PLY file of the C-alpha trace (Angstrom):
ply
format ascii 1.0
element vertex 479
property float x
property float y
property float z
element edge 478
property int vertex1
property int vertex2
end_header
0.00 0.00 0.00
1.27 3.50 -0.85
0.53 6.14 1.77
0.09 9.84 0.94
3.06 11.85 2.22
3.11 15.10 4.13
3.53 17.60 1.24
6.06 19.62 3.25
8.36 16.63 3.59
8.57 15.59 -0.09
12.13 16.46 -1.05
14.86 15.42 -3.43
18.43 15.50 -2.10
19.21 18.53 -4.26
16.19 20.41 -2.88
17.10 19.40 0.66
20.68 20.66 0.24
19.46 23.99 -1.19
17.04 24.31 1.72
19.83 23.58 4.20
22.14 26.12 2.60
19.41 28.77 2.77
18.75 28.16 6.48
20.24 30.56 9.07
22.89 27.99 10.02
23.42 26.47 6.58
26.47 28.45 5.55
28.15 27.96 8.90
27.48 24.23 8.81
29.09 23.81 5.41
32.11 25.87 6.48
32.50 23.84 9.66
32.27 20.59 7.69
34.94 21.77 5.23
37.15 22.82 8.12
36.70 19.50 9.96
37.52 17.53 6.80
40.73 19.49 6.28
41.91 19.58 9.90
41.27 15.88 10.48
42.47 14.66 7.08
39.12 12.93 6.53
39.33 10.28 3.82
36.01 8.49 4.31
32.52 9.51 5.43
29.97 7.04 6.71
26.50 7.70 5.39
24.52 6.16 8.24
20.88 5.41 8.97
19.25 3.28 11.66
16.81 0.41 11.49
13.86 -0.19 13.82
16.18 -1.68 16.47
18.51 1.31 16.33
21.24 -0.70 14.62
23.33 1.54 12.34
23.38 0.60 8.67
25.93 2.53 6.65
28.07 2.89 3.55
31.60 4.31 3.50
32.06 7.06 0.92
35.54 8.27 -0.16
35.86 11.97 0.53
36.21 12.67 -3.20
32.54 11.64 -3.63
31.21 13.28 -0.48
30.04 16.52 -2.13
28.45 14.55 -4.97
26.30 12.47 -2.59
25.35 15.52 -0.56
23.66 16.85 -3.67
22.46 13.69 -5.40
21.73 11.47 -2.40
23.12 8.00 -1.80
21.01 4.97 -2.62
20.25 2.40 0.08
18.00 -0.63 0.05
14.59 0.83 0.90
13.75 -2.13 3.10
16.30 -1.39 5.84
13.35 -1.16 8.24
12.33 -4.72 7.32
15.60 -6.10 8.74
15.59 -7.75 12.16
18.61 -7.91 14.45
20.25 -10.63 12.36
19.24 -8.93 9.06
16.47 -11.34 8.14
13.86 -9.39 6.20
10.30 -9.53 7.48
7.34 -9.63 5.09
4.37 -7.31 5.16
6.10 -4.08 6.15
5.22 -2.19 2.98
8.90 -1.75 2.20
9.77 -5.16 0.72
7.82 -7.19 -1.78
5.16 -4.45 -1.97
7.65 -2.08 -3.64
9.59 -4.81 -5.44
12.48 -4.46 -2.99
13.42 -1.09 -4.42
16.10 1.35 -3.31
15.53 4.56 -1.43
17.63 7.68 -1.94
18.93 9.08 1.32
19.13 12.75 2.26
22.09 13.70 4.50
21.52 15.92 7.52
24.38 18.43 7.55
23.96 19.09 11.28
24.97 15.50 12.08
28.44 15.55 10.49
30.83 14.18 13.13
34.50 13.27 13.07
34.94 9.79 14.59
38.14 9.80 16.66
37.97 6.03 17.16
38.22 5.35 13.38
41.21 6.75 11.47
40.44 9.61 9.04
36.70 8.95 9.16
33.59 11.04 9.73
29.89 10.24 9.86
26.73 11.89 8.61
23.18 10.70 9.37
20.83 10.26 6.43
17.05 9.99 6.14
15.54 7.70 3.46
13.22 9.03 0.75
11.91 7.27 -2.33
13.19 8.53 -5.65
10.12 10.72 -6.14
10.96 12.53 -2.90
8.46 10.81 -0.59
9.91 10.13 2.87
9.70 6.65 4.32
7.33 7.49 7.17
8.09 4.22 8.92
11.48 5.71 9.83
11.62 6.58 13.57
13.92 9.57 13.07
11.61 11.12 10.48
8.58 10.67 12.75
10.50 12.09 15.68
11.25 15.23 13.68
7.53 15.63 13.03
6.54 15.41 16.70
9.38 17.74 17.73
8.00 20.27 15.25
4.54 19.93 16.82
5.98 20.87 20.21
7.92 23.70 18.58
4.74 25.02 16.99
3.08 24.89 20.42
5.88 27.10 21.70
8.21 24.56 23.28
11.69 23.15 22.82
12.08 19.55 24.01
15.06 18.88 26.26
16.32 15.31 26.65
18.83 13.52 28.83
19.78 9.84 28.38
21.33 7.26 30.67
22.51 3.84 29.52
23.37 0.60 31.27
25.33 -2.07 29.40
27.32 -5.22 30.03
30.97 -5.80 29.18
32.25 -9.22 28.14
35.74 -10.43 27.33
35.84 -10.73 23.56
37.29 -14.23 23.30
35.21 -16.00 25.91
32.11 -13.78 26.24
32.51 -14.10 30.00
31.79 -10.98 32.12
34.65 -8.49 32.32
34.53 -8.85 36.12
32.38 -10.65 38.69
30.16 -9.89 41.70
27.46 -7.20 42.01
29.61 -4.09 42.39
27.21 -1.14 42.10
29.10 2.14 42.55
32.14 0.22 43.83
35.19 2.36 43.12
37.30 -0.72 42.43
35.00 -1.67 39.55
34.31 1.85 38.37
37.94 1.67 37.28
38.34 -2.06 36.73
40.38 -1.30 33.59
41.48 2.33 33.67
43.17 2.26 30.29
39.95 1.06 28.68
37.37 3.09 30.60
39.27 6.37 30.55
40.44 5.76 27.00
36.88 5.14 25.86
35.49 8.20 27.66
38.33 10.42 26.45
37.63 9.34 22.88
33.88 9.87 23.23
34.36 13.33 24.69
36.79 14.22 21.93
34.00 13.40 19.48
31.64 15.74 21.33
29.70 13.40 23.59
28.92 15.11 26.88
29.42 12.44 29.54
28.40 13.53 33.03
28.84 10.32 35.07
30.21 6.78 34.78
30.01 4.00 37.33
29.82 0.25 37.79
26.30 -1.11 38.03
24.78 -4.04 39.87
25.54 -6.88 37.47
28.85 -8.64 36.72
30.60 -6.53 34.09
27.75 -4.01 34.04
28.47 -0.30 33.62
26.37 2.86 33.40
27.17 6.10 31.56
24.92 9.17 31.60
24.86 11.94 29.01
24.17 15.60 29.69
20.91 17.07 28.44
20.61 18.54 24.98
17.74 20.11 23.08
15.74 18.51 20.31
16.88 16.04 17.69
20.58 16.55 18.46
20.10 14.89 21.86
18.61 11.75 20.32
21.18 11.62 17.50
23.87 11.75 20.17
22.22 9.01 22.25
21.83 6.72 19.26
25.41 7.21 18.10
26.69 6.78 21.66
25.58 3.15 21.92
27.47 1.97 18.88
30.47 4.20 19.56
30.78 2.39 22.90
30.54 -0.94 21.09
33.16 -0.04 18.48
35.63 1.42 20.97
35.20 -1.50 23.39
36.15 -3.92 20.62
39.45 -2.10 20.23
40.26 -2.92 23.87
39.18 -6.57 23.70
35.67 -6.20 25.14
32.21 -6.79 23.76
29.85 -4.08 25.02
26.26 -5.30 24.90
23.01 -3.39 25.26
21.11 -6.68 25.21
18.57 -6.13 27.95
18.87 -9.36 29.94
22.00 -11.46 29.32
21.80 -13.16 32.76
18.58 -14.47 34.26
19.71 -14.05 37.88
21.33 -10.62 37.48
19.97 -7.17 36.83
18.78 -6.24 33.38
20.04 -3.12 31.62
17.80 -0.10 31.19
17.95 3.12 29.18
16.07 5.86 31.01
15.09 9.04 29.20
14.68 12.40 30.94
12.35 14.96 29.36
11.38 18.58 29.95
9.73 21.29 27.86
11.32 24.71 27.56
9.29 27.80 26.67
10.69 29.13 23.38
9.96 32.74 24.23
11.21 32.92 27.81
13.61 29.99 28.13
11.74 28.93 31.28
10.98 25.34 32.17
7.32 24.77 31.25
7.09 21.75 33.56
7.67 23.99 36.61
4.96 25.83 38.55
6.38 27.46 41.71
2.85 28.08 42.97
1.95 24.40 42.90
2.56 22.54 46.21
4.66 19.98 44.34
6.15 22.48 41.90
4.53 20.82 38.89
2.73 22.64 36.10
-0.62 21.46 34.68
1.29 20.86 31.43
3.56 18.31 33.11
0.61 16.56 34.74
-1.13 16.25 31.36
2.12 15.00 29.82
2.46 12.36 32.55
-1.17 11.32 32.05
-0.58 10.77 28.33
2.63 8.79 28.81
0.97 6.62 31.46
-2.21 5.99 29.44
-0.36 4.87 26.31
2.50 3.04 28.05
1.02 -0.45 27.45
0.92 0.15 23.69
4.36 1.76 23.68
5.82 -1.35 25.31
6.48 -2.63 21.78
9.16 0.12 21.69
10.39 0.17 25.30
10.76 -3.64 25.30
11.66 -4.28 21.64
12.91 -7.90 21.84
11.50 -11.07 23.33
14.46 -11.07 25.72
13.40 -7.69 27.14
10.35 -9.15 28.86
12.63 -11.06 31.21
13.61 -7.69 32.67
10.33 -7.54 34.55
11.06 -9.76 37.53
10.55 -9.19 41.29
13.40 -7.62 43.18
15.54 -6.42 40.28
14.60 -2.72 40.25
12.89 -2.74 36.83
9.54 -0.90 36.64
6.56 -3.10 35.88
3.81 -0.44 35.85
3.12 2.95 34.28
2.56 4.52 37.68
4.31 7.76 38.57
5.72 9.35 41.70
8.38 11.52 43.30
11.81 9.98 43.81
10.21 6.55 43.84
12.21 3.85 42.06
9.33 1.38 42.07
7.31 3.48 39.59
7.74 3.62 35.82
7.61 7.42 35.58
9.55 9.43 38.12
9.56 13.16 38.77
13.06 13.81 39.97
13.58 15.48 43.34
15.30 18.45 41.77
12.95 21.41 41.26
13.37 24.85 39.74
14.54 24.99 36.16
15.69 21.35 36.37
12.15 20.00 36.85
11.67 17.06 34.51
10.15 13.62 34.02
12.25 10.47 33.96
10.69 7.70 31.89
12.21 4.53 33.36
10.33 2.03 31.18
12.80 1.62 28.30
15.14 -1.36 28.18
18.77 -0.98 27.10
17.92 -2.59 23.75
15.47 0.23 22.97
16.13 2.39 19.93
16.60 5.93 21.39
14.61 7.42 18.51
11.70 5.21 19.53
11.96 5.88 23.27
11.97 9.61 22.51
9.18 9.34 19.92
6.89 7.19 22.07
7.38 9.38 25.15
6.74 12.61 23.25
3.82 11.38 21.15
1.96 9.95 24.13
2.75 13.02 26.23
1.47 15.24 23.43
-1.81 13.30 23.34
-2.14 13.92 27.05
-1.67 17.66 26.49
-4.01 17.84 23.49
-6.76 15.99 25.34
-6.11 17.69 28.73
-6.02 14.26 30.33
-6.45 14.17 34.10
-3.32 13.01 35.84
-3.61 10.00 38.15
-2.50 10.40 41.73
1.20 9.80 42.37
2.19 6.49 43.93
3.57 7.12 47.40
4.49 3.58 48.41
6.28 0.56 47.00
4.39 -0.22 43.79
6.11 -3.60 43.50
4.38 -4.60 46.73
0.96 -3.37 45.60
-1.16 -6.26 44.23
-3.65 -3.76 42.79
-1.11 -2.01 40.55
-1.89 -2.64 36.87
1.05 -4.39 35.28
2.42 -3.53 31.86
2.45 -6.22 29.14
4.51 -9.22 30.18
5.13 -10.65 26.72
5.61 -9.30 23.22
2.23 -10.76 22.26
0.55 -8.75 25.02
2.44 -5.61 24.03
1.49 -6.00 20.38
-2.16 -6.53 21.32
-2.07 -3.34 23.41
-0.50 -1.46 20.51
-3.06 -2.69 17.99
-5.95 -1.72 20.28
-4.70 1.84 20.96
-6.51 3.65 18.14
-5.53 7.19 19.17
-1.84 6.37 19.41
-1.83 4.53 16.09
-3.59 7.45 14.40
-0.94 9.81 15.78
1.90 7.62 14.48
0.32 7.16 11.07
-0.57 4.00 9.10
2.78 3.58 7.36
4.71 3.40 10.63
2.04 1.20 12.23
2.29 -1.30 9.37
6.07 -1.55 9.81
5.82 -1.99 13.59
3.09 -4.65 13.49
4.87 -6.63 10.77
8.22 -6.50 12.56
6.83 -7.50 15.97
4.90 -10.43 14.46
8.15 -11.41 12.74
10.08 -11.24 16.04
7.51 -13.54 17.63
7.70 -15.98 14.71
11.52 -16.10 14.81
11.49 -16.74 18.57
9.01 -19.60 18.14
11.12 -21.15 15.38
14.40 -20.94 17.29
13.54 -21.46 20.94
11.26 -24.43 21.77
10.51 -23.00 25.23
9.24 -19.70 23.82
5.67 -19.01 24.91
5.86 -21.38 27.90
6.29 -20.37 31.57
9.79 -21.89 31.46
10.97 -19.32 28.91
11.24 -16.65 31.60
13.32 -18.84 33.91
16.52 -18.89 31.83
18.42 -17.10 29.06
18.64 -19.39 26.04
21.71 -19.88 23.89
19.59 -18.61 21.00
18.92 -15.26 22.76
22.61 -14.69 23.41
23.51 -15.60 19.83
20.70 -13.41 18.50
21.19 -10.27 20.57
24.37 -10.12 22.65
26.95 -8.97 20.12
24.73 -6.97 17.73
22.64 -4.99 20.25
0 1
1 2
2 3
3 4
4 5
5 6
6 7
7 8
8 9
9 10
10 11
11 12
12 13
13 14
14 15
15 16
16 17
17 18
18 19
19 20
20 21
21 22
22 23
23 24
24 25
25 26
26 27
27 28
28 29
29 30
30 31
31 32
32 33
33 34
34 35
35 36
36 37
37 38
38 39
39 40
40 41
41 42
42 43
43 44
44 45
45 46
46 47
47 48
48 49
49 50
50 51
51 52
52 53
53 54
54 55
55 56
56 57
57 58
58 59
59 60
60 61
61 62
62 63
63 64
64 65
65 66
66 67
67 68
68 69
69 70
70 71
71 72
72 73
73 74
74 75
75 76
76 77
77 78
78 79
79 80
80 81
81 82
82 83
83 84
84 85
85 86
86 87
87 88
88 89
89 90
90 91
91 92
92 93
93 94
94 95
95 96
96 97
97 98
98 99
99 100
100 101
101 102
102 103
103 104
104 105
105 106
106 107
107 108
108 109
109 110
110 111
111 112
112 113
113 114
114 115
115 116
116 117
117 118
118 119
119 120
120 121
121 122
122 123
123 124
124 125
125 126
126 127
127 128
128 129
129 130
130 131
131 132
132 133
133 134
134 135
135 136
136 137
137 138
138 139
139 140
140 141
141 142
142 143
143 144
144 145
145 146
146 147
147 148
148 149
149 150
150 151
151 152
152 153
153 154
154 155
155 156
156 157
157 158
158 159
159 160
160 161
161 162
162 163
163 164
164 165
165 166
166 167
167 168
168 169
169 170
170 171
171 172
172 173
173 174
174 175
175 176
176 177
177 178
178 179
179 180
180 181
181 182
182 183
183 184
184 185
185 186
186 187
187 188
188 189
189 190
190 191
191 192
192 193
193 194
194 195
195 196
196 197
197 198
198 199
199 200
200 201
201 202
202 203
203 204
204 205
205 206
206 207
207 208
208 209
209 210
210 211
211 212
212 213
213 214
214 215
215 216
216 217
217 218
218 219
219 220
220 221
221 222
222 223
223 224
224 225
225 226
226 227
227 228
228 229
229 230
230 231
231 232
232 233
233 234
234 235
235 236
236 237
237 238
238 239
239 240
240 241
241 242
242 243
243 244
244 245
245 246
246 247
247 248
248 249
249 250
250 251
251 252
252 253
253 254
254 255
255 256
256 257
257 258
258 259
259 260
260 261
261 262
262 263
263 264
264 265
265 266
266 267
267 268
268 269
269 270
270 271
271 272
272 273
273 274
274 275
275 276
276 277
277 278
278 279
279 280
280 281
281 282
282 283
283 284
284 285
285 286
286 287
287 288
288 289
289 290
290 291
291 292
292 293
293 294
294 295
295 296
296 297
297 298
298 299
299 300
300 301
301 302
302 303
303 304
304 305
305 306
306 307
307 308
308 309
309 310
310 311
311 312
312 313
313 314
314 315
315 316
316 317
317 318
318 319
319 320
320 321
321 322
322 323
323 324
324 325
325 326
326 327
327 328
328 329
329 330
330 331
331 332
332 333
333 334
334 335
335 336
336 337
337 338
338 339
339 340
340 341
341 342
342 343
343 344
344 345
345 346
346 347
347 348
348 349
349 350
350 351
351 352
352 353
353 354
354 355
355 356
356 357
357 358
358 359
359 360
360 361
361 362
362 363
363 364
364 365
365 366
366 367
367 368
368 369
369 370
370 371
371 372
372 373
373 374
374 375
375 376
376 377
377 378
378 379
379 380
380 381
381 382
382 383
383 384
384 385
385 386
386 387
387 388
388 389
389 390
390 391
391 392
392 393
393 394
394 395
395 396
396 397
397 398
398 399
399 400
400 401
401 402
402 403
403 404
404 405
405 406
406 407
407 408
408 409
409 410
410 411
411 412
412 413
413 414
414 415
415 416
416 417
417 418
418 419
419 420
420 421
421 422
422 423
423 424
424 425
425 426
426 427
427 428
428 429
429 430
430 431
431 432
432 433
433 434
434 435
435 436
436 437
437 438
438 439
439 440
440 441
441 442
442 443
443 444
444 445
445 446
446 447
447 448
448 449
449 450
450 451
451 452
452 453
453 454
454 455
455 456
456 457
457 458
458 459
459 460
460 461
461 462
462 463
463 464
464 465
465 466
466 467
467 468
468 469
469 470
470 471
471 472
472 473
473 474
474 475
475 476
476 477
477 478
């Protein structure tokens, strides 16, 4: 099925480049790119896009052809979004057999040009896929995220994001944990390999990543790194690139860094919390703050929370994107199992941080480490926007231990339950658009099919009692 595009987004690469050059920052961007190429002796540029799982798919372009592809666009297989973690192509997405497996022509985003200090003489630029007639592939999370960010902008707000990531480190040869025990915040394991950890963070910061904290987490070989907040799309581009920069750099030191959500059944899973606030474009003030409110929260924030909470079951297809992710939700391992909210309460899924004033923000704790940052940002913003548009009443905050509350409504416990919740959420699907919905439904059904074919225990109660060899082979090194 061919979906009608948003007329404002139909662009050829040449038109997109002319539009970028005419923008207030366009000339400066081109000059800064030329300067970076010269100063860093750039010989190759990765033209990179991301699939539904957030896995980067790229082509290396010699610098002599860089300007050509900026203007003409670089062709990619249009069905990138049909690829699962192991690059099997799912049917029924609208991007495969329905379009005779055709190519898309990608449009580079000049603002994303980045020198990669961990790869010699190499830079990267993020591209968005369009068909050859200029229609964007609206199943692309980054393209949809740009649309919802514009909606907030038109309402008078800039979206501010902060990301935190947990991940496991394994020795490359054996895939055993880099160290043992449960060493959360233990100084000895914060610096278990100083050459590696400091070398990695130095390299990331040289590239422009703004790391604010690093520490050991609760699992064997588990680390956490938090990024400073940024505004708009740049924050999510940074978060997405961060994950695979960590993976690439870790390989150079003999480690496999994995954002697989649950590599060990009896140890903590890895999460990827996202922090969100809205900034008034005119005043620069935090629109989530109301000093007159007893809790310091604006009606806007309460409506935003209400929207995120209401649509959280459907959005579980994004916050728990693999069948392995659903093993994160186990008693006593600090993972949220409900879309409740509260103040400085780790048992809830949505937490208003204790900091007030201009730092007032919402922490969405539902996303697993395997989540595509574009999708965690998109699902949080789109559901929050629905809450604002509909002036949804905010539920009361949870004051106690939600894990101990038998009345608390649990989020979907399996991918089948999450997909059913997604398919029944008509308002959320309408907001995302039919093209994106078709991709998501096809890919999640495909994930379920692949799990059934490769893991005999899938779908039985036993499946949640162990981590199968198939899960580790499927997810550990790629995610």
